[in-house]
DRENTOR-438932 format. One record per residue: x, y, z of N, C-alpha, C in turn. Coordinates in steps of 0.05 Angstrom, whole numbers. Each point is the difference from the previous one (the first is absolute). Layout:
% DRENTOR-438932
(site (X, Y, Z), (X, Y, Z), (X, Y, Z));
...
***
This chain:
% DRENTOR-438932
(site (20, -23, 3), (-22, 23, -3), (20, 22, -5));
(site (-5, 21, -5), (19, 21, -10), (-8, 18, 29));
(site (22, 17, 4), (5, 20, 23), (-27, 11, 4));
(site (-1, 10, -24), (-28, 25, 0), (-26, -16, -5));
(site (1, -24, -9), (-30, -14, -1), (-1, -5, 33));
(site (28, -10, 18), (-9, -9, 25), (-10, 31, 22));
(site (5, 20, -3), (1, 10, 14), (-31, 23, -4));
(site (-8, -8, -21), (-32, 7, -9), (-20, -18, 16));
(site (10, -30, -4), (-2, -20, 12), (-5, 10, 30));
(site (15, 10, 17), (10, -4, 19), (-25, 27, 18));
(site (-3, 25, -21), (-16, 22, 1), (-27, -7, -4));
(site (-7, -14, -20), (-26, -10, 3), (-10, -19, 18));
(site (18, -18, 18), (-6, -17, 25), (-5, 23, 29));
(site (19, 25, -12), (-3, 16, 26), (-27, 20, -4));
(site (-6, -2, -23), (-24, 19, -6), (-22, -14, 7));
(site (-2, -28, -1), (-31, -18, 2), (3, -2, 38));
(site (13, -4, 16), (15, -6, 23), (-21, 32, 4));
(site (16, 19, -8), (-12, 28, 19), (-33, 9, -4));
(site (-7, -13, -24), (-31, 3, -6), (-21, -20, 15));
(site (19, -30, 11), (-16, -8, 11), (-2, 8, 38));
(site (32, 12, 3), (-7, 6, 34), (-11, 35, -10));
(site (-3, 11, -15), (-16, 21, -4), (-32, -5, 5));
(site (-7, -28, -12), (-26, -3, 0), (-13, -11, 20));
(site (19, -10, 21), (-2, -13, 27), (2, 20, 25));
(site (12, 20, -6), (1, 22, 22), (-22, 17, -9));
(site (-9, 4, -22), (-23, 23, -13), (-27, -12, 18));
(site (-7, -32, -8), (-20, -10, 15), (4, -8, 29));
(site (28, 4, 14), (-8, 7, 28), (-14, 21, 10));
(site (19, 19, -11), (-8, 30, 7), (-26, 12, -3));
(site (-17, -20, -12), (-31, 6, 7), (-10, -9, 21));
(site (18, -11, 15), (-19, -8, 24), (-19, -25, -10));
(site (-15, -2, 27), (-21, -16, 2), (-18, -3, -9));
(site (-4, -15, -20), (-26, 6, -29), (-14, -20, 6));
(site (-8, -9, 12), (-17, -25, 4), (24, -25, -1));
(site (-12, -30, 4), (1, -14, -3), (-9, -18, -24));
(site (17, -22, 0), (33, -8, 10), (20, 9, 4));
(site (19, -4, 16), (17, 23, 4), (27, -25, -6));
(site (16, 9, -17), (26, -4, 7), (28, 7, 7));
(site (4, -25, 16), (32, 9, 18), (20, 2, -11));
(site (23, 10, -7), (27, 1, -7), (15, 4, 19));
(site (19, -21, -1), (24, 6, 20), (26, -9, -7));
(site (18, 5, 4), (32, 0, -5), (5, -20, 19));
(site (23, -21, -4), (18, -7, 16), (25, -9, -12));
(site (27, 6, 25), (26, -1, -15), (18, -13, 26));
(site (18, -4, -8), (26, -15, 26), (10, 32, 11));
(site (-5, 24, -18), (3, 18, 19), (-16, 32, -8));
(site (7, 15, 3), (-19, 28, -10), (9, 10, -21));
(site (14, -16, -12), (6, 18, -33), (-9, -17, -19));
(site (-4, -32, 1), (-2, -15, -25), (-26, -27, 6));
(site (-18, 15, -13), (-23, -18, 3), (0, -25, -17));
(site (2, -23, 12), (-4, -31, -28), (-27, -8, 17));
(site (-19, 15, 9), (-32, -16, 3), (-22, 21, -2));
(site (-14, -9, -16), (-26, 24, -6), (-20, -18, 8));
(site (-18, 13, 22), (-25, -22, 2), (-31, 21, -1));
(site (-17, -13, -15), (-23, 14, -11), (-22, -19, 25));
(site (-11, 18, 18), (-30, -18, 8), (-28, 21, -10));
(site (-17, -23, -8), (-24, 12, 4), (-16, 5, 14));
(site (-13, 19, 19), (-18, -4, 15), (-33, 0, -10));
(site (-15, -4, -4), (-17, -4, -5), (-35, 23, 6));
(site (7, 1, 34), (-16, 20, 11), (15, 10, 31));
(site (-21, 17, 11), (11, 19, 20), (2, -22, 22));
(site (20, -9, 19), (4, -22, 16), (2, -21, -7));
(site (3, -16, -25), (3, -15, -21), (31, -10, 3));
(site (2, -26, 8), (29, -1, -3), (11, -11, -35));
(site (29, 9, -10), (3, -10, -21), (-6, -26, -14));
(site (-13, 3, -33), (-9, -20, -3), (19, -17, -23));
(site (6, 17, -15), (31, -6, -10), (21, 20, -3));
(site (25, -24, 5), (29, 14, 8), (17, -7, -25));
(site (20, 12, -10), (12, -7, -25), (25, 10, 8));
(site (24, -11, -2), (22, 5, 7), (17, -2, -21));
(site (25, 19, -14), (20, 1, -15), (24, 9, 19));
(site (25, -21, -16), (19, -9, 17), (17, 11, -28));
(site (29, 16, 21), (19, 8, -27), (20, -13, 16));
(site (31, -15, -24), (23, -16, 17), (21, 30, -1));
(site (5, 6, 12), (18, 20, 9), (-6, 33, -16));
(site (-16, 4, -17), (-1, 26, -14), (-22, 3, 12));
(site (-5, 29, 2), (-24, 22, 10), (-26, -10, -17));
(site (-17, -7, 8), (-33, -14, -20), (-10, 27, -2));
(site (13, 20, 12), (-22, 28, -8), (14, 5, -25));
(site (22, -11, -9), (14, 8, -31), (-11, -16, -19));
(site (-18, -20, 7), (-10, -19, -20), (-27, 5, -11));
(site (4, 3, -31), (-25, 12, -10), (-19, -17, -1));
(site (7, -30, -4), (-19, -22, -5), (-23, -8, 25));
(site (23, 3, 23), (-20, 6, 27), (-16, 17, -1));
(site (5, 30, -4), (-16, 18, 12), (-28, -4, -24));
(site (5, -5, -28), (-21, -3, -11), (-12, -28, 11));
(site (-1, -21, 18), (-10, -20, 11), (-15, 6, 15));
(site (14, 17, 13), (-14, 12, 29), (-21, 23, -4));
(site (1, 14, -22), (-23, 22, -9), (-25, -27, -18));
(site (7, -25, -5), (-17, -11, -9), (-11, -15, 21));
(site (12, -12, 11), (-12, -12, 24), (-18, 15, 15));
(site (4, 27, 2), (-22, 20, 17), (-16, -1, -15));
(site (1, 7, -25), (-29, 3, -21), (-13, -15, 5));
(site (10, -21, -4), (-21, -28, -9), (-10, -9, 20));
(site (8, 9, 29), (-7, 1, 28), (-20, 24, 4));
(site (-8, 17, -17), (-20, 26, 6), (1, 14, 15));
(site (29, -3, 6), (8, 25, 27), (-8, 23, -10));
(site (-20, 16, 21), (2, 27, -9), (17, 19, 21));
(site (11, -2, 16), (22, 9, 16), (29, -16, 7));
(site (19, 18, -2), (22, -16, 5), (15, 17, 25));
(site (12, -15, 18), (10, 8, 22), (32, -14, -11));
(site (19, 13, 5), (27, -7, 2), (23, 14, 18));
(site (17, -19, 16), (26, 16, 13), (5, 17, -17));
(site (25, 22, 5), (12, 13, -8), (29, -5, 4));
(site (10, -20, 8), (19, -21, -3), (0, -25, 7));
(site (23, -8, 9), (4, -32, -2), (-8, -6, 32));
(site (-14, -19, 4), (-18, 0, 28), (9, -26, 13));
(site (27, -12, -7), (15, -20, 20), (10, -21, -19));
(site (6, -23, 18), (8, -25, -15), (-13, -8, -13));
(site (4, -24, -25), (-10, -11, -25), (-6, -27, 12));
(site (6, -5, 12), (-2, -22, 22), (-28, -4, 20));
(site (-6, -28, 1), (-32, 2, 13), (13, -23, 26));
(site (-13, 20, 22), (4, -16, 27), (-10, -21, 6));
(site (10, -28, 5), (-13, -23, 5), (-7, -12, -36));
(site (6, 9, -17), (4, -18, -19), (32, 6, -20));
(site (16, 28, 5), (27, -10, -7), (16, -2, 25));
(site (-9, 5, 17), (20, 3, 20), (-15, -2, 21));
(site (9, -11, 31), (-15, 7, 28), (17, 11, 13));
(site (-19, 13, 25), (8, 17, 14), (-12, 36, -12));
(site (0, 15, 18), (2, 21, 4), (15, 18, -29));
(site (29, -3, -2), (22, 13, -17), (1, -22, -23));
(site (-2, 9, -27), (16, -6, -23), (28, -9, 2));
(site (10, -18, -6), (32, 2, -1), (11, 3, -15));
(site (-14, -2, -28), (15, 13, -28), (-6, 35, 2));
(site (-16, 2, 11), (-2, 37, -4), (1, 11, 28));
(site (25, -1, 13), (8, 19, 25), (-17, 33, 9));
(site (11, 6, -30), (-9, 28, -9), (-26, 12, 21));
(site (-17, -25, 0), (-27, 5, 7), (-3, -1, 29));
(site (15, -15, 18), (5, -14, 19), (-3, 24, 21));
(site (-7, 4, 16), (-10, 32, 11), (-5, 27, -4));
(site (-14, -7, -28), (-13, 30, -12), (-26, -1, 4));
(site (-14, 20, 1), (-31, 5, -15), (-5, -3, -20));
(site (-15, -14, -13), (-7, -3, -22), (-17, 26, -15));
(site (-9, 15, 18), (-19, 27, -20), (18, 20, -7));
(site (23, 1, 28), (25, 23, -11), (29, -11, -6));
(site (1, -28, 0), (28, -4, -4), (18, 12, 16));
(site (-7, 11, 21), (23, 5, 25), (1, -20, 29));
(site (27, -3, 7), (8, -15, 22), (-22, 2, 17));
(site (-9, -18, 21), (-20, -9, 17), (21, 13, 23));
(site (27, -9, 2), (13, 0, 28), (31, 21, -7));
***
């Protein structure tokens, strides 16, 4: 592939990613427009690289999540994957979500307690040990 064509391809991918992010942010900024609500959260081994993205669908007020999808990325930041962004938007649209609620930062470790590890702290993600998930700040 020629250098100019490769650069064009990279630019196109970046534009697709930015468009998808913009669509998500715009829908989230609208606030609660009714149910179902799509919840979007990012997880990673630290607060810089997201390796897991989850979307849950809440069908009604006071209801539990009825449909949960997870996307994973090995090493690369999942926020930079145009294919994942399009899949997320398609999932949200297919669920008929009227509202989107999303975190503005990486929310915690991508591993699940009791599934991927036992105990209160993930051995693979020491960054999150002793941190508040909401602020990312150390508790002690």
